[in-house]
C-alpha positions as CSV (number, residue, x, y, z in Angstrom):
1,M,-114.8,-81.3,-34.0
2,V,-113.0,-84.2,-32.3
3,H,-110.4,-86.8,-33.0
4,V,-111.9,-90.4,-33.0
5,C,-110.2,-93.8,-32.9
6,S,-112.0,-97.2,-33.0
7,H,-109.0,-99.4,-32.0
8,K,-108.3,-99.5,-28.3
9,E,-104.8,-101.0,-28.8
10,M,-103.7,-97.8,-30.6
11,F,-104.0,-95.8,-27.3
12,T,-101.0,-95.2,-25.1
13,F,-103.1,-93.7,-22.4
14,L,-106.9,-93.8,-21.6
15,I,-109.1,-92.1,-19.0
16,A,-112.8,-92.2,-18.4
17,K,-114.6,-89.4,-20.2
18,E,-117.8,-87.6,-19.1
19,E,-118.8,-87.0,-22.7
20,K,-121.1,-90.0,-23.6
21,T,-121.7,-89.5,-27.3
22,V,-120.1,-87.9,-30.3
23,K,-122.0,-86.8,-33.4
24,M,-120.7,-88.2,-36.6
25,M,-120.7,-86.8,-40.1
26,D,-124.0,-88.5,-41.0
27,D,-125.6,-86.9,-37.9
28,S,-125.7,-90.3,-36.1
29,A,-124.5,-90.4,-32.4
30,C,-121.9,-92.9,-31.3
31,E,-121.0,-93.8,-27.8
32,V,-117.7,-92.5,-26.4
33,I,-116.1,-95.1,-24.1
34,D,-113.0,-93.3,-23.0
35,T,-110.6,-90.5,-24.1
36,G,-106.9,-90.7,-24.4
37,T,-103.6,-90.3,-26.3
38,V,-102.7,-92.0,-29.6
39,N,-99.2,-91.8,-31.1
40,V,-99.1,-90.8,-34.8
41,T,-96.1,-91.6,-37.0
42,Y,-95.4,-89.1,-39.8
43,R,-94.0,-90.1,-43.2
44,D,-90.6,-88.8,-42.1
45,G,-90.6,-91.2,-39.1
46,M,-91.3,-88.6,-36.5
47,V,-93.8,-89.7,-33.8
48,R,-96.1,-87.2,-32.1
49,A,-98.8,-87.7,-29.5
50,L,-102.3,-86.8,-30.5
51,E,-104.3,-86.0,-27.3
52,A,-108.0,-85.8,-26.5
53,V,-108.8,-88.7,-28.9
54,R,-112.2,-90.3,-28.3
55,Y,-112.3,-94.1,-28.2
56,V,-115.4,-95.0,-30.2
57,P,-115.3,-98.7,-30.9
58,E,-118.5,-98.7,-33.0
59,T,-117.0,-96.6,-35.8
60,W,-115.2,-98.3,-38.7
61,Y,-112.5,-95.7,-39.1
62,N,-110.2,-93.3,-37.3
63,L,-110.6,-89.5,-37.7
64,I,-108.1,-86.7,-37.1
65,S,-109.9,-83.3,-36.9
66,I,-108.0,-80.7,-39.0
67,G,-110.1,-78.0,-37.3
68,V,-108.8,-79.1,-33.9
69,L,-105.2,-79.1,-35.1
70,D,-105.6,-75.7,-36.7
71,E,-107.0,-74.3,-33.4
72,E,-103.9,-75.7,-31.6
73,G,-101.6,-73.8,-34.0
74,C,-100.4,-76.8,-36.1
75,R,-99.3,-76.2,-39.6
76,I,-101.5,-78.2,-42.0
């Protein structure tokens, strides 16, 4: 379970990542370019930083892992 973003401009911070691929829902493997932080704006206007987001430009969508948020103690 990981967070994935396909748009580099959404990252506020990026670092090189040793992980080279991430397995997607259809069992395909996509290349991870970097890992970083993406700011997420909630409906009420609050902005929070989502960390450990994988930059995977070959995907067509962005994914937030509910399982990761749950493990971090977030209310969902």
